C-alpha positions as CSV (number, residue, x, y, z in Angstrom):
1,M,-12.9,32.4,-6.5
2,S,-11.5,33.4,-9.8
3,L,-11.3,30.9,-12.5
4,A,-7.8,32.7,-13.6
5,E,-4.8,30.5,-13.1
6,T,-2.6,31.2,-10.2
7,P,1.1,32.2,-10.8
8,L,1.9,28.9,-9.6
9,Q,0.0,27.3,-12.2
10,R,1.2,29.6,-14.8
11,E,4.9,28.7,-14.2
12,R,5.6,25.9,-16.2
13,A,7.0,22.4,-14.4
14,Q,10.3,22.8,-16.6
15,T,12.7,20.0,-15.7
16,I,16.5,20.5,-14.4
17,F,17.6,20.2,-18.2
18,E,15.5,23.2,-19.5
19,K,17.0,25.4,-16.5
20,S,20.4,24.7,-17.8
21,K,22.6,27.6,-19.0
22,P,26.2,26.9,-20.3
23,G,29.1,27.5,-18.1
24,R,26.8,27.7,-14.6
25,R,28.2,25.2,-11.9
26,A,27.1,24.1,-8.5
27,A,30.6,23.5,-7.5
28,V,34.1,24.0,-8.4
29,L,36.4,20.9,-7.5
30,P,39.6,21.3,-6.3
31,D,43.0,20.1,-7.9
32,A,43.3,16.1,-7.3
33,E,46.8,16.7,-6.3
34,V,47.9,13.4,-8.2
35,P,49.6,13.1,-11.5
36,E,47.2,13.6,-14.4
37,A,47.1,10.8,-17.0
38,P,45.2,10.6,-20.5
39,L,41.8,8.7,-19.8
40,E,42.7,6.3,-22.5
41,E,45.5,5.3,-20.2
42,L,43.1,4.5,-17.4
43,I,39.8,3.3,-19.4
44,P,39.5,0.9,-22.0
45,A,38.7,2.3,-25.0
46,K,35.6,0.5,-25.5
47,L,34.0,1.9,-22.1
48,L,35.0,5.6,-23.2
49,R,32.0,8.2,-24.3
50,R,32.4,9.0,-27.9
51,E,30.9,12.7,-26.4
52,P,30.3,14.4,-23.1
53,P,27.2,13.3,-21.1
54,R,24.2,15.4,-21.5
55,L,24.5,17.0,-17.9
56,P,22.5,20.1,-16.9
57,E,24.6,23.2,-16.1
58,V,23.1,24.8,-13.0
59,A,24.1,27.2,-10.0
60,E,23.5,25.7,-6.7
61,P,20.7,28.3,-5.4
62,E,18.8,27.2,-8.6
63,I,19.2,23.6,-7.8
64,V,18.0,24.0,-4.4
65,R,15.2,26.3,-5.5
66,H,14.0,24.0,-8.1
67,Y,13.9,20.9,-6.2
68,N,12.5,22.6,-2.9
69,R,9.6,23.8,-5.4
70,L,9.0,20.6,-6.5
71,S,8.3,19.2,-3.4
72,R,5.9,21.7,-2.6
73,R,4.1,20.7,-5.6
74,N,3.2,16.8,-4.1
75,F,0.4,16.6,-1.7
76,D,1.8,14.3,1.4
77,L,0.8,13.4,4.9
78,D,2.9,16.2,6.1
79,S,0.9,18.5,4.3
80,G,-2.5,17.5,5.4
81,F,-5.5,15.0,5.7
82,Y,-5.0,12.0,3.6
83,P,-8.2,9.8,3.7
84,L,-7.5,7.3,1.1
85,G,-9.7,4.3,1.4
86,S,-8.0,0.8,1.4
87,C,-4.5,2.5,1.5
88,T,-4.1,3.4,5.3
89,M,-2.1,6.8,4.6
90,K,-1.5,7.3,8.4
91,H,1.5,9.0,10.1
92,N,4.5,7.4,10.2
93,P,6.4,8.1,13.3
94,R,9.8,9.9,12.6
95,L,11.3,7.5,15.6
96,N,11.1,4.8,13.0
97,E,12.9,6.7,10.4
98,R,15.6,7.5,13.0
99,V,16.2,3.8,13.9
100,A,16.5,2.5,10.0
101,A,19.0,5.4,9.3
102,L,21.4,3.9,12.2
103,P,24.5,3.1,10.2
104,G,24.3,-0.9,11.3
105,H,21.0,-0.8,9.6
106,A,21.3,1.6,6.6
107,R,24.8,0.4,5.6
108,L,24.4,-2.9,5.5
109,H,25.3,-5.0,2.4
110,P,22.3,-7.3,1.2
111,A,25.2,-10.0,0.0
112,Q,26.8,-9.9,3.5
113,D,27.8,-13.2,5.1
114,P,24.9,-14.7,7.6
115,K,27.8,-14.8,10.0
116,R,28.4,-11.1,9.9
117,A,24.9,-10.1,10.0
118,Q,23.4,-11.5,12.9
119,G,21.8,-8.7,14.3
120,A,19.9,-8.4,11.1
121,L,19.2,-11.7,10.9
122,E,17.9,-11.5,14.7
123,L,15.8,-8.4,13.9
124,M,13.9,-10.2,10.7
125,W,13.3,-13.5,12.8
126,L,12.1,-11.4,15.9
127,L,9.8,-9.4,13.1
128,Q,8.8,-12.9,11.8
129,E,7.5,-14.0,15.5
130,S,6.1,-10.8,16.1
131,L,3.8,-11.2,12.8
132,A,3.1,-14.9,13.7
133,E,1.6,-13.6,16.8
134,I,-0.3,-10.9,15.2
135,C,-1.7,-12.9,12.5
136,G,-2.1,-16.1,14.4
137,L,-0.5,-18.5,12.0
138,P,3.0,-19.9,13.0
139,H,5.2,-19.5,10.0
140,V,6.2,-16.0,8.3
141,S,8.3,-15.5,5.2
142,L,9.5,-11.6,4.7
143,Q,10.3,-11.9,0.8
144,P,7.5,-10.6,-0.7
145,S,8.2,-7.0,-1.6
146,A,4.6,-5.7,-1.6
147,G,1.3,-6.9,-1.0
148,S,0.6,-7.8,-4.5
149,H,3.6,-9.7,-4.4
150,G,2.4,-11.4,-1.4
151,E,-0.9,-12.4,-3.2
152,L,1.0,-14.1,-5.8
153,A,3.4,-15.7,-3.3
154,G,0.3,-17.2,-1.5
155,L,-1.2,-18.5,-4.9
156,L,2.0,-19.9,-5.6
157,L,1.9,-21.8,-2.3
158,T,-1.6,-23.0,-2.9
159,R,-0.7,-24.6,-6.2
160,A,2.4,-26.0,-4.7
161,F,0.1,-27.5,-1.7
162,H,-2.2,-28.9,-4.0
163,G,0.4,-30.2,-6.7
164,D,2.2,-32.1,-3.9
165,R,-1.0,-34.0,-3.2
166,G,-1.2,-34.8,-7.0
167,E,-4.1,-32.2,-7.5
168,A,-4.4,-30.0,-10.5
169,R,-7.1,-27.4,-9.1
170,T,-8.2,-24.6,-11.6
171,K,-10.3,-22.2,-9.9
172,V,-9.7,-19.3,-7.1
173,L,-13.0,-17.4,-5.7
174,A,-12.7,-13.9,-4.7
175,P,-15.9,-11.5,-3.9
176,D,-16.7,-8.7,-6.1
177,T,-15.5,-6.0,-3.7
178,S,-11.8,-7.6,-3.9
179,H,-8.8,-5.3,-4.5
180,G,-8.0,-5.0,-8.1
181,T,-4.9,-7.2,-7.5
182,N,-6.5,-9.9,-6.4
183,P,-8.0,-10.8,-9.9
184,A,-4.6,-10.1,-11.3
185,S,-2.5,-12.3,-9.0
186,V,-4.9,-15.3,-9.8
187,T,-4.2,-14.8,-13.6
188,M,-0.5,-14.5,-12.9
189,A,-0.7,-17.8,-10.9
190,G,-2.7,-19.6,-13.7
191,Y,-5.9,-19.8,-12.2
192,E,-9.3,-18.9,-13.1
193,I,-10.6,-16.2,-11.2
194,V,-14.3,-16.7,-10.1
195,K,-16.5,-13.6,-9.0
196,V,-18.8,-14.2,-5.8
197,A,-21.5,-11.7,-5.2
198,T,-22.0,-9.3,-2.3
199,D,-25.2,-9.6,-0.2
200,E,-27.5,-6.7,1.0
201,R,-25.3,-6.2,4.2
202,G,-22.2,-5.8,2.4
203,G,-20.7,-9.4,2.9
204,V,-20.4,-12.5,0.9
205,E,-23.7,-13.8,-0.6
206,M,-23.5,-17.3,1.0
207,D,-25.9,-18.7,-1.5
208,D,-23.8,-17.9,-4.1
209,L,-20.7,-19.0,-2.7
210,R,-22.2,-22.4,-1.8
211,A,-22.9,-23.0,-5.5
212,K,-19.6,-22.0,-6.5
213,V,-17.6,-24.1,-4.2
214,D,-16.4,-27.8,-5.3
215,G,-13.4,-30.0,-6.0
216,E,-12.0,-27.4,-8.6
217,V,-11.6,-24.7,-6.3
218,A,-7.9,-24.3,-4.9
219,C,-8.7,-21.2,-2.9
220,L,-10.8,-18.1,-1.6
221,M,-9.2,-14.9,-1.5
222,L,-10.9,-12.5,1.1
223,T,-10.2,-9.3,2.9
224,N,-12.0,-9.1,6.3
225,P,-13.2,-6.5,7.0
226,N,-13.7,-6.2,3.4
227,T,-13.2,-3.2,1.0
228,L,-16.5,-1.8,2.2
229,G,-15.1,-1.7,5.7
230,L,-17.5,-4.2,7.0
231,F,-16.4,-7.3,9.0
232,D,-17.8,-10.5,7.3
233,E,-20.5,-12.2,9.8
234,N,-20.1,-15.5,8.1
235,I,-16.4,-16.2,8.0
236,A,-16.6,-19.4,10.1
237,E,-18.6,-21.1,7.7
238,M,-17.0,-19.7,4.8
239,A,-13.7,-21.6,6.4
240,A,-15.7,-24.8,7.0
241,L,-16.9,-24.7,3.3
242,L,-13.7,-23.9,1.9
243,H,-11.6,-26.6,4.3
244,G,-14.5,-29.1,3.4
245,V,-13.9,-29.3,-0.3
246,G,-9.6,-29.3,0.7
247,G,-9.1,-25.7,-0.4
248,T,-7.1,-22.8,1.4
249,L,-8.6,-19.5,2.5
250,Y,-5.8,-16.7,1.7
251,Y,-6.4,-13.5,4.0
252,D,-5.4,-10.1,1.8
253,G,-4.2,-8.2,4.8
254,A,-4.5,-4.5,3.3
255,N,-7.3,-4.0,6.1
256,L,-5.2,-5.5,8.8
257,N,-5.1,-2.3,10.3
258,A,-8.8,-2.4,11.6
259,V,-8.2,-5.9,13.5
260,M,-4.4,-6.0,14.9
261,G,-4.6,-6.9,18.2
262,Q,-8.1,-7.3,18.2
263,S,-8.8,-10.4,16.1
264,R,-6.3,-12.8,14.1
265,P,-6.7,-14.1,10.7
266,G,-5.4,-17.6,11.6
267,D,-8.2,-17.9,14.5
268,M,-10.9,-17.1,11.6
269,G,-9.4,-20.2,9.7
270,F,-7.1,-18.6,7.1
271,D,-4.3,-20.7,6.1
272,I,-2.2,-17.8,4.1
273,V,-2.3,-14.0,5.3
274,H,0.0,-11.4,3.5
275,V,0.9,-8.1,5.8
276,N,1.4,-4.7,4.3
277,L,4.1,-3.4,6.4
278,H,3.6,-0.4,4.3
279,K,0.0,0.4,5.5
280,S,-0.6,-0.9,8.9
281,F,3.2,-1.2,10.2
282,S,4.6,2.7,9.8
283,Q,6.6,2.1,6.6
284,P,5.8,5.1,4.5
285,H,4.4,4.3,0.9
286,G,3.3,5.9,-2.0
287,G,5.4,6.8,-5.4
288,G,6.2,3.1,-6.0
289,G,7.7,1.9,-3.0
290,P,9.8,0.5,-1.3
291,G,7.3,-1.7,0.6
292,A,6.9,-5.4,2.2
293,G,4.3,-8.1,1.8
294,P,5.5,-10.7,4.3
295,I,3.3,-13.9,4.2
296,A,2.2,-16.0,7.6
297,V,1.0,-19.5,6.9
298,S,-0.3,-22.4,8.6
299,E,1.5,-25.6,9.4
300,R,0.3,-27.5,6.3
301,I,1.3,-24.5,4.1
302,E,4.8,-24.0,5.7
303,P,6.7,-26.7,3.7
304,Y,6.6,-24.6,0.4
305,L,7.4,-21.4,1.9
306,P,9.9,-19.2,-0.1
307,R,13.6,-20.1,0.3
308,P,16.1,-19.2,2.1
309,Q,13.8,-18.8,5.4
310,V,15.5,-16.8,8.0
311,V,15.5,-19.4,11.1
312,R,17.3,-19.3,14.7
313,R,19.4,-22.2,15.5
314,E,20.5,-23.0,19.0
315,S,24.5,-23.1,19.5
316,G,24.6,-26.1,22.1
317,N,28.0,-24.6,23.3
318,G,26.2,-22.1,25.8
319,S,27.1,-19.1,23.6
320,G,23.3,-18.5,22.8
321,P,21.4,-18.9,19.5
322,R,22.6,-18.0,16.0
323,Y,20.8,-16.9,12.8
324,D,20.8,-18.3,9.5
325,L,19.4,-18.7,6.1
326,D,17.8,-21.9,5.5
327,H,18.3,-23.1,1.8
328,E,17.5,-26.6,2.3
329,R,13.7,-26.7,1.6
330,P,13.1,-29.3,-0.9
331,K,9.5,-28.3,-1.5
332,S,9.9,-24.7,-1.6
333,I,8.5,-22.6,-4.3
334,G,12.0,-21.2,-4.7
335,R,12.9,-17.4,-4.3
336,L,10.6,-14.7,-4.9
337,R,13.2,-12.1,-5.1
338,G,17.1,-11.9,-5.1
339,F,17.5,-10.9,-1.8
340,Q,15.4,-11.2,1.4
341,G,13.4,-7.9,1.0
342,N,13.6,-4.3,2.0
343,F,15.4,-4.4,5.3
344,G,14.8,-0.7,6.1
345,V,11.0,-1.6,5.8
346,F,11.5,-4.2,8.5
347,V,13.6,-2.0,10.7
348,R,10.8,0.5,10.5
349,S,7.9,-1.7,11.3
350,Y,9.7,-3.8,14.1
351,A,10.5,-0.5,15.9
352,Y,6.8,0.3,15.4
353,I,5.7,-3.0,17.1
354,L,8.2,-2.6,19.9
355,S,7.1,1.1,20.5
356,L,3.5,0.3,20.6
357,G,3.5,-3.0,22.0
358,A,0.5,-5.7,22.0
359,D,-1.7,-3.0,24.0
360,G,-0.7,-0.1,21.8
361,L,-1.4,-2.0,18.5
362,A,-4.7,-3.1,19.6
363,E,-5.5,0.7,20.5
364,A,-4.4,1.8,17.3
365,S,-7.0,-0.5,15.7
366,E,-9.6,0.8,18.3
367,T,-9.1,4.4,17.5
368,A,-9.3,3.7,13.5
369,V,-12.6,2.1,13.9
370,L,-13.6,4.9,15.9
371,N,-12.4,7.6,13.9
372,A,-14.1,5.8,10.9
373,N,-17.3,5.5,12.5
374,Y,-17.4,9.1,13.9
375,L,-16.7,10.5,10.4
376,K,-19.4,8.2,9.0
377,A,-21.6,9.6,11.6
378,R,-20.8,13.2,10.9
379,L,-21.3,13.2,7.2
380,A,-24.9,11.6,7.8
381,E,-25.8,14.8,8.8
382,G,-26.8,17.5,6.8
383,R,-26.1,17.9,3.0
384,A,-23.6,14.9,2.8
385,G,-26.5,12.5,4.4
386,R,-28.9,13.7,1.4
387,Y,-26.6,13.4,-1.1
388,L,-23.8,11.1,-0.1
389,P,-25.6,8.3,1.5
390,V,-23.8,5.6,3.2
391,A,-23.6,2.4,0.5
392,F,-24.1,-0.3,3.4
393,D,-25.1,1.4,6.8
394,R,-24.2,-0.4,9.3
395,H,-21.2,-0.2,12.1
396,C,-17.9,0.2,9.9
397,M,-14.5,-1.0,10.7
398,H,-11.6,1.1,9.8
399,E,-13.3,2.8,6.4
400,F,-16.6,3.2,4.9
401,V,-18.0,4.0,1.4
402,L,-20.4,6.4,0.3
403,S,-22.6,6.7,-3.1
404,G,-22.7,9.8,-5.0
405,K,-25.5,8.5,-7.1
406,P,-28.1,11.3,-5.4
407,M,-25.4,14.2,-5.7
408,K,-24.6,13.3,-9.5
409,K,-28.6,13.1,-10.1
410,E,-29.5,16.1,-8.1
411,L,-26.6,18.4,-8.7
412,G,-25.4,17.0,-11.7
413,L,-21.9,16.7,-9.7
414,A,-19.7,13.5,-10.2
415,T,-17.6,11.9,-7.5
416,L,-14.6,13.1,-9.4
417,D,-15.7,16.7,-9.3
418,L,-16.2,16.5,-5.4
419,A,-12.7,15.1,-5.3
420,K,-11.2,17.7,-7.0
421,R,-12.9,20.4,-5.2
422,L,-11.4,18.8,-1.9
423,L,-7.8,19.6,-3.3
424,D,-8.8,23.4,-3.0
425,F,-9.9,22.9,0.8
426,G,-6.7,21.6,1.4
427,F,-7.3,17.7,1.7
428,H,-6.4,14.9,-0.5
429,P,-9.5,13.1,-1.8
430,P,-10.7,9.5,-0.7
431,T,-10.5,6.9,-3.0
432,V,-13.2,7.2,-5.7
433,Y,-15.1,4.9,-8.0
434,F,-14.1,1.7,-6.1
435,P,-15.3,-0.6,-5.0
436,L,-17.2,-0.9,-8.5
437,L,-20.5,-2.4,-7.2
438,V,-21.2,1.1,-5.5
439,D,-22.5,3.7,-8.0
440,E,-20.4,6.9,-7.7
441,A,-18.4,5.5,-4.9
442,L,-16.5,7.6,-2.2
443,M,-14.3,5.2,-0.2
444,I,-12.9,7.1,3.2
445,E,-10.3,5.8,5.7
446,P,-9.2,8.3,8.3
447,T,-6.8,6.2,10.2
448,E,-6.2,6.3,13.8
449,T,-3.5,9.1,13.5
450,E,-5.9,11.9,12.8
451,A,-7.5,14.5,15.5
452,R,-11.0,15.1,16.0
453,E,-10.4,18.3,14.7
454,S,-9.1,16.9,11.1
455,L,-12.3,14.8,10.8
456,D,-14.6,17.7,11.8
457,A,-12.4,19.9,9.1
458,F,-13.1,17.2,6.3
459,A,-16.7,17.1,7.2
460,G,-17.0,20.8,7.0
461,A,-15.4,20.8,3.5
462,I,-17.9,18.5,2.2
463,E,-20.6,20.1,3.7
464,E,-19.4,23.5,1.9
465,I,-18.7,22.2,-1.5
466,L,-22.3,20.8,-1.6
467,A,-23.7,23.8,-0.6
468,E,-21.7,25.9,-3.2
469,A,-23.1,23.2,-5.8
470,E,-26.6,23.9,-5.3
471,E,-26.2,27.7,-6.0
472,D,-23.3,26.9,-9.1
473,P,-22.3,23.3,-9.5
474,R,-19.6,24.9,-12.2
475,K,-17.2,25.6,-9.5
476,A,-16.8,22.2,-8.7
477,K,-16.8,21.2,-12.2
478,Q,-13.9,23.2,-12.9
479,A,-12.0,22.4,-9.9
480,P,-9.1,22.3,-8.9
481,Y,-7.9,26.0,-9.0
482,T,-5.0,26.2,-6.4
483,T,-2.9,23.2,-7.3
484,P,0.2,23.5,-9.5
485,V,-1.7,21.9,-12.4
486,R,-5.6,22.4,-13.4
487,R,-7.7,19.4,-14.1
488,L,-6.0,17.3,-16.6
489,D,-7.2,15.3,-19.5
490,E,-6.0,12.0,-18.4
491,V,-6.9,9.9,-21.1
492,K,-4.6,12.3,-23.3
493,A,-2.0,12.5,-20.7
494,T,-2.1,8.6,-20.7
495,R,-2.4,8.0,-24.7
496,R,-0.1,10.9,-25.8
497,P,2.4,11.5,-22.9
498,V,4.5,14.6,-23.4
499,V,8.0,13.6,-22.0
500,R,10.7,16.5,-22.4
501,Q,13.8,15.2,-20.6
502,P,16.4,14.3,-22.8
503,L,18.4,11.0,-22.4
504,G,22.1,10.7,-22.6
């Protein structure tokens, strides 16, 4: 492959403002057919602009081509396989998009009086009930806007729970494999994070946990299966340890896609669970949102849930139930956001749950686990097995982690180089360099929506990249070649960003 830039790369990513030419128009507005009046008579002087806004002047074909061209520069699930570990980037059924776009859903105003939003409130209540059943916990709040927001909510609930008992606990435990948002949320909630080690099988090191569990511990934050894609075999003992000192168990639901319909966090002993509707339940995500991170809680945590809470009340006059927002919650941690959440996300997720049903959700998890173990087995063969061994080689759940340490030592190829070269083969790279305890980590999650042919093609691409690296590692070290932009200096881009779009 030539190292010269392609025409797509040579074409600079111009902004729409740079394409602007004076006098060009995308449309000509018809006459208003109403009497004209000076703007000064219609708008207060203090609100009038002193100069016209700096808007681009572009013809309609140029606008369409510009944004269509930009859209094709993105990699997305409609373009190809997206095995981003720990994020469950699976296909989102278009049926759910159609349902969310129905006028009664898409045009609902967030400040609508509950009496005139009964259908929306009923859907939210039914979604709460569905998530409660899936999580094995009786109470749900839909307010948190993301998984990290759900984490913060869970920790604030923990603080309220202990505070109501006159306790001022200071520590939260989290494994060294936990998602980076866990320690960030702990700090925001005013606690001290205490790291717990991982044992040789990829689970929590129980001796280390026992040594750190005491009366100062407010909570243990845990993902199960964890970020290594492994189900922790000691979860029952961990629950007993934390509950024995009066602490709570918090379940990071980022990996719920591996167990939904199979096992329930509440049955494992967890008190608080956050659910990523934008991972496991078909809401598209990436690029900043929108998302949703509802929390499910046990009976002892329920009094502290955010307010208002969506509730169902019996009418008593034979007209059926009505739905309302309950603000009378004296022990509540209060509001987490201005309104009740991203309603379109709720519609998509509830439509997904209804379309699959209990058996379908269980089958989705089974297939996700099957795909992960199949791909893990494929990558244990040939060059991948030699240069990219599995970090913890036992039966995995929905994802697994490889170590590129031998690849770097024998071929001089870093995990980042492999990731960049995968782009030239039409695959989005897996997560790299996380979790931190694995040298040159490569975390792969195929999800349940990929066909066997996609998994075989991905394994084949890895094999081909490693084969060419044995001959000439420079090919991968200088990749990618086919993307709109070649490899960037990421440090320089962060420290010295170039922003060309004018303000105005």
